[in-house]
N, C-alpha and C positions, 0 to 999 in steps of 0.2 A: 872777446878780449875785454878785460876790465877797464874801467875809467880811471884816470889819474888827475890829480890836482897839483899844480906847481905854483910856487911863490916866487915873485921877483920883487924883492924889497926896494931896490933902487930904480924901479921902472919910471920912465918919464911919462907923465900924464898926457892926456889928449890935447890940452890947451898949451899954447906957447908959454914956455918958462916954467911949467910945472914939473920940476925935477923931483925925483924921490917921492912921488905920490904912492908908489908901490902898486902892485897888481897881482892878481892870481889868474891862471889860465886853466880852463877845464879841458882836459884831453879825453874826449869820448872815445871809447874803444874803437868804434868803426871809423872815426875821423882821424885817428893817429896815423894810420898808414897813408891816408890821402893827403895830409898836410905836409908841406915842406918847411914851414916856419911857424913859430908860435903866433905870429900876427894873423895867421889864417884860422886860428882856433878861437872859440868863445873866451872872452876875458872880462874881468871886472877890475876897474882901476880905482885907486884911492881918490878922495874928494879934493884934496888940496896939497900944496907944497909941504913936504916933510911929514906927511901923515904916517908913512911907513907901513901902509896897508900890505898885509901878507907877511909881516914880521913873524907871526905865528898863524898857522892854519890847522884845522882839524875837522874831522867829520863831526857832525852834531847828531848823528842818528836821524830819527824821524821826530823832530822837536814838536811839530804840530799834528802828528798823527794822520797825515794825508796820504801816506804810502810812498812818498818820495823822500830820498835822503837829503839832508840839509847840511850846510857847511858853516863853520865859524872862521872868521878872518879877523885877526888882531891888527890894530893900527895904533901903536903906543904913542905916536907923535901927534895924533889928532888934537886939534884945539877946539874944545867944546865950550862949556860954561867958563872955563879958565884955560890958561896956557898949558899945553902938554897933559891934558887930562887923560888922553888916550880913549879908545873905544874898541868895542868888538862889534862886528857886523854879523848878523845871522842871515845867511842867504838861504831862503826857503827853496827847496827843490821843486821842480815842475817837470812836466813831460817834455818841455821844449826850453833848453837853456838859451839865454840871450847874451850878446855882448853889450855891456853897459858899464856904468859907474856904480860903485858901492853906495852912492847917495840914495839909491832906490831900495836898499836892503834895510832890514830892521836893525836899529842901532841901540846898543847897550853902552851907556856912558855914565861916569861919576861926576860929581860937582867940583872936586878938588884939583887945584893946580899941582902939576908934576906927579899925579897919581900913576901915570904910565899904564893904564889899563890896556890889556891886549898883548902883554909880553908873553903870556902863556894862555893857551885855550885848550879845552878838551870837552868832549861830549859823547853822546851815544849810549849812555847808561841811564836806566830808569831808577834814580836814587830813591824816590818816594813811592815807587811801585803803584803808579796810577795809570800806566799804559802809555805814557809819553816820555820820550827821552829828555834828559836834563843836561845842563852845561855847567862847566866850571871855568871861571874867568880869573886869571891872575893879574894882580896890580902890585908891582914891586915897589912903587913909590909911596904907597900909603903909610903914614907914620903913626897910626893910632896905637900900635903895639910897641913902639920904639922907633928910632930913626930908620926909615926905609925898611921896617920889619915886614911890610907887605900884607896882603890879604888875598883870600880866594873868595870870590862871590859865587854863590850857587843860584842859578836861574832855572826854575822848574818849567818844563814844557807843558803845553796845553793846546786845546783846539783852536783858540783864537789869539795867537801871539800878537802883542802890540808893544809899543815903546815901554822900556823898563828903566826906571831910575835905580841905579845900583845901590844907592843908600837905603833902599827899601826891600832888599832881598837878604836871604840868609848869608852869613859871612863866617869864614874861618880866619881868625886873625893870627898873624905872626907875633912872636913874643919877644924878639930880640933884634939887635942891630943887624940889618942886612940878612935876614933869615929867608933866603930864596931857595 
């Protein structure tokens, strides 16, 4: 049986009072039949109140070339360098998935307020033909091409992924008002 990934945008986080942190649950083929609730399955929760982790989820292919599938998790409400910058987590696959917070995943975040990075994510295609899958990250709130014209960041995969400042990656800019 295949594995599944579910998103729960309004999931209440593990600490008291953390509503709407968001979460994703990994449903491993062999575990699906044995579990009676999502709480019994591996999960990753958002870091803080109103992160909205899981707003968008996608396969990332094999971003780091280790032979395990990786996952992208958008959290457009994440407060990074400024309020509601948003972020995307890259969860690197391994032979043994764990229940944990997304705080331990690789984070891609921009510097700008209200950028809402993570509204859209996609991956699993080797755009630069270097043998590593690459990712596309949407940010609806970026205004450089016009009010809320948006941008798509292109993050290239490689053998040693580390923190990525999105202002330093390839970008595809929207050209008009609310071009989503």
